[in-house]
N, C-alpha and C positions, 0 to 999 in steps of 0.2 A: 472112121470110127465116130460114132455119135457121142459127144460129150454131154449134151443136154437133151433129155427126153422132152418131148412136147407135153405140156400140162394137159391132163385130162379135163375136159370141159364137161361139167355136169349138165345134164339135160334139164332145162327149166321145167319146173312142175306146172302143169296146166292149172290155171285158176278154176276153182269151182264155180260153176254157174250159179249166181245168186238171183233168184227170181225177182223181177222188178215189181214195184208197187208194195213192198213190204215195209219200207222205211220212209220217213219224212224228215227233212232237214229244217230246223228252226231258222227262220230268216234273221232273227235277232242274235241268238247265241251261237248258231252253227251246230247246235246239238242234234244228234241223229236219234230219232225216236221210233220205236217199233209202232207201226200203224195201229195194231190192236190196243196197245197201251194208250195211244193218243185218243182213239175213239172212246175207250173206257173213261177217259178223263174229259169227255165232252169237247174234244179237239182243242184243249188248252195245254200248252207245253208246261210240264211241272216246274222246271227250274226257272225259266225266263218269264213265264206267265203270258207268253204270246198267245193270242186268241186267233185260231184259224177260222175261216168261215164254216158255218154249220147249216145243214138243211132244216127246213121247218119241222118235218116229222121227227127228226133226231132231237131237235130242241124241245118239242112237245113231250117226248119220252123222258127227257131230262128234267122237265119242270113239274109234270103232273104225276099224281099217284098212279102206279102201274094198274092198267086195266080199267081206268076210270074215264079215259077220253072217249067222247062220242062226237064224231065229225058231223057237221051240219052244212047244208047248202053247197055240197060238192058239185051239184049240177049247174051252179051259176057260173057261166063262162063268158069270155069276151065275145062281143058281136063286132060288126063292122059298119057302124052307122054312117060313116063318111065315105065308104067305099075307097078307102085310102090305099094308094099305090105309090111307092117310091122306086127303089131298085127291085122290090118284090111286093106282091100283093099282101096286105095285112093278114088275111086269113092263112096264107102260106107261112107267114112268120109265126103265127100262133101255133100252127102244127109243129113247126120247128122247135119252139119253146117247150111245148108239151113233150116232145120226143127227147130233147136234151135234158130236161129237168125231171121228167117222170111225174110231173104235177099237172093238175087241171087248170090251175091259175096261180097268180103270184101271192096268194094268201090262203092259208088253211084255217078254218074256223070251227069251233065246237065248244063243248062243255066238258068239265072234268073237276078234279079236286086236287088241292095242294095241301098235303098233311090233313086231309079230311075236310078242308074248307072248299065249298063249291065255288067255281069260277066260270065265267064265260071268257073264252080266249080267242084271239086272232093273231096268227103268227105269219109274218111276211117272209118271202123267200126270194133272195136276190138272183137265184139261178133262172127264174122265169122272167124274161124281159127286163132284167135288172131291177126286179121288184117294182116296176113302174105301176102307178095307180091309174087304172082305167075304170070304166063304169062298173064292171063286174067286181073289181077289188073294193070299190067304194060301197057297192051294194052288200057285199059279204060282211064288210066291217060294220056297216050300219046295222045289219041284222044281228051281228054279235053283240052290239051295244043294246039293241032292243031286247035281245034274249036275256041280258043281264037285268033289264028292267022287269021283264015278265017273271023271272025266277028270283028276283030280289037278291041278287048276288053281285059281287064285284066283277068288273071288267078289266081284263089284261090285254094289252096290245103290244106285240113285239114288232118293232119297225126295222126294216132293212130295205131301202128303196132309193132309186135314183130320182124319184119325183113323179110328176104327172106323165101320162103316156101320150106322146105327141100324136100318135096315129088316131087318137080319138078326140083331139082338139078340145072344144068347149065342154064336151061331155065328160072329159077327164077332170077339167078344172072345177066343174060343178060338184065333184065328190068332196072337195075341200069344205064347202058350205054344208053339204049333206051330212057328212060325218060329224062336223062340229055341232050342228043342230041337234043331232042324236045325243051327243055328249052333254049338251045343255039340259036335255030332258033327264039324263042320268043324274046330273048334279042336283036338279030340282027334287029328285027322289031321294037325295042324300045317300046315294050308292057310290062307292069309290071307284075311280078309274086310275089304274097304275100303268104308266107308259114306260116301256123298256126300249131304249135306243141302242141299236147295234150298228156295226160298221157295214156299209155307210147308211146314214139317214139324211136325206137331202131333199131339196126342192119342195114341191107342194105338200108332201107328207110332213116335212118339218114345219111348214107354214100352216098346218091344220092340226089334225088329231094328235100327232106325235108329241107336240109341246103343250097340250092342254091337260095333261095328267094332274090329278091331285098330288101324286108323287111321281117324279120323273127320275128314272134310274138309267144309267148308261153302263155299257161294258167298257173295260179299260182300253184306251187307245182308239175308240170309235171315232170315225169322221162324222161330224154332225154340222149341218149348215143349210143355207138356202141356195144361194148361187155359188159358183166356183170362185176360188180366190182371185183368179185373173180378172174375171168379170167385175167383182167387187172393187178391186184396185183401180181398174180403168174407169169405173163409174164414180167412185168417191175421190179419185186423184190423191189418195193417201197411202202411206206406207203401212202395211198391216203388220200387227205383232206376230211373231213366230208362233205357230201352233194354235192360231186363234179359232180353228174349227175342230179342235180335239175335245174329247169328253173332259179331259183334265182342265183345259182352259175354261170351258163352260161351267164346270163345277166351281171353279174359283170365282167366276163372275155371276153365279146365281141362277143360270138357266137349268142346270142339272142339280138334283137334290143329293144323289148318291152315285158313286161308282162302285159297282159290285162285280167281282169276277164271276164268270159263268158257273164255275163249280160251287159257288156259294149262293147263287141266285135263288134256288128253290127254298132254302132255309130262311133267307132274308125276306122273301115274299111272305112266308108263314109268319115271321115276326111282325112284319108291317100290317098284315091283315088282322092278326090278333090284337095289335095295338089300336086298331080302329074299332074294337069292340063289336065285331061282326056278330058274335053270338048273342049280343044284347040288342043294340039299336044301331043299325048301319048308319055311319056318318062319314062324310068325306073328310080328308085331312084338313082341307081349308076351313070347313065349317067347325071342326073340332078346335082348331086354333082360334077362330073368332069367338067361340063360346068361352074358351079359357081366358081370352083377353077381356071379355065382358065381365067375367066373374071376378077378375083381378081388379 
């Protein structure tokens, strides 16, 4: 006779298949965010404020008035002046970058409006060759600056780059002087240049146009520097302070003027451009400060 009956085991319920790619985990807080909500918030986690990378076209859509952006110089693309080959030929790498990023180059340039204020913009994209600056990138950015001169409007450049493009050697390094010279002409015309530094902004881009802004803005937590921390430490033989290449450290030490969250950038740019009296007489921030000091 059986005194104890065997317990009935309930059949485990099958887990519902949850489609992948619908949610993203915040690396700071561990919060799980619905992708559509994250995209609607310009890839910024609402609670922690963590800034995920963002593409150039998505950034342009978040900065400029809807329907005002007109792209220029889309046909300017990388060439292969040095016939560079390492593990792969440079032209083959370019085709790979184009396919992976869906972009023709590492920067998108054009004109548009921010709260009705006309601007010439250049927005770099790290997805294309790490945002590296070659001759095509330098040419497009120079044209964006010259377009601001022609149309007598401010110039905005959003940087995201690993620096100069090694496959183009000296041709890449020449873009540092080329873009800086164009910005010199913009300053002579008393037209403002606002530089926006995002994660990461390094190398020859940092050493040229990215840090020549009349106003320099950075996104929170952005890595900004010239050489890597290890190279600097080995060269200087000094112990480097923690976080010395972050936007927050550089704000404290004067290289960056403001740190602005991506979700507030559009309105902050409006306030800055209006403060420069663009509707009356265009003047750079530096020259306005000099005039104020002279008057005092």
